[in-house]
C-alpha positions as CSV (number, residue, x, y, z in Angstrom):
1,M,84.2,79.7,-72.8
2,D,87.4,81.2,-74.1
3,D,88.2,84.8,-74.7
4,R,87.4,84.7,-78.4
5,Q,83.9,83.4,-77.7
6,L,83.4,85.9,-75.0
7,M,84.4,88.8,-77.3
8,E,82.1,87.4,-80.1
9,N,79.2,87.3,-77.7
10,M,79.9,90.8,-76.5
11,L,80.0,92.0,-80.1
12,I,76.7,90.3,-81.0
13,L,75.0,91.8,-77.9
14,E,76.4,95.3,-78.6
15,K,75.3,95.1,-82.2
16,G,71.8,94.2,-81.0
17,G,71.9,97.2,-78.6
18,C,73.0,99.5,-81.4
19,D,70.0,98.3,-83.5
20,L,67.6,99.0,-80.6
21,M,69.0,102.4,-79.9
22,M,68.9,103.3,-83.6
23,H,65.3,102.4,-83.9
24,G,64.5,104.3,-80.7
25,T,66.3,107.4,-82.2
26,I,64.4,107.1,-85.4
27,E,61.0,106.5,-83.9
28,S,61.0,109.0,-81.0
29,A,58.7,111.9,-81.4
30,D,59.8,113.6,-78.2
31,P,63.1,115.6,-78.6
32,E,64.4,114.7,-75.2
33,V,63.7,111.0,-75.6
34,K,65.2,111.2,-79.1
35,R,68.4,112.8,-77.7
36,A,68.6,110.2,-75.0
37,F,68.4,107.4,-77.5
38,N,70.9,109.1,-79.8
39,C,73.4,109.5,-77.0
40,S,73.0,105.9,-76.1
41,L,73.4,104.9,-79.7
42,N,76.7,106.8,-80.0
43,S,78.0,105.2,-76.9
44,S,77.0,101.8,-78.1
45,L,78.6,102.4,-81.5
46,Q,81.8,103.4,-79.8
47,M,81.8,100.3,-77.7
48,Q,81.0,98.1,-80.7
49,G,83.9,99.7,-82.6
50,D,86.3,99.1,-79.7
51,I,85.3,95.4,-79.4
52,Y,85.7,95.0,-83.2
53,A,89.1,96.7,-83.2
54,K,90.3,94.4,-80.3
55,M,89.1,91.3,-82.1
56,Q,90.7,92.3,-85.3
57,Q,93.9,93.1,-83.6
58,K,94.0,89.6,-82.1
59,G,93.1,88.1,-85.5
60,W,89.7,87.0,-84.4
61,Y,87.8,89.1,-86.9
62,P,89.6,88.8,-90.2
63,T,88.7,91.0,-93.0
64,Q,89.8,90.8,-96.6
65,Q,90.9,93.7,-98.9
66,V,88.5,94.6,-101.7
67,E,89.9,95.1,-105.1
68,M,89.9,98.7,-106.4
69,Q,87.8,97.6,-109.4
70,K,85.1,96.3,-107.1
71,K,85.1,99.5,-105.1
72,A,84.8,101.6,-108.2
73,A,81.9,99.5,-109.5
74,V,80.0,99.9,-106.3
75,K,80.7,103.6,-106.1
76,Q,79.5,104.0,-109.7
77,K,76.4,102.0,-109.1
78,F,75.3,104.2,-106.2
79,N,76.3,107.5,-107.8
80,A,74.0,106.8,-110.8
């Protein structure tokens, strides 16, 4: 397994962790449990962002620029 595959696996796992923590935050009735899930969610989101940024820096997670017209159309759609 090379570094790219390792980073991809880490990102997938971290995204799954974020999903679990988000649902725990949403579903928790107890304020302390909710706070614990929310704190873990924020940490997981930070880690996911760090992994993504590193992958993008190395060219392993390419993104494409969206045309301004498409952005404006989506913005208009959801503002209506």
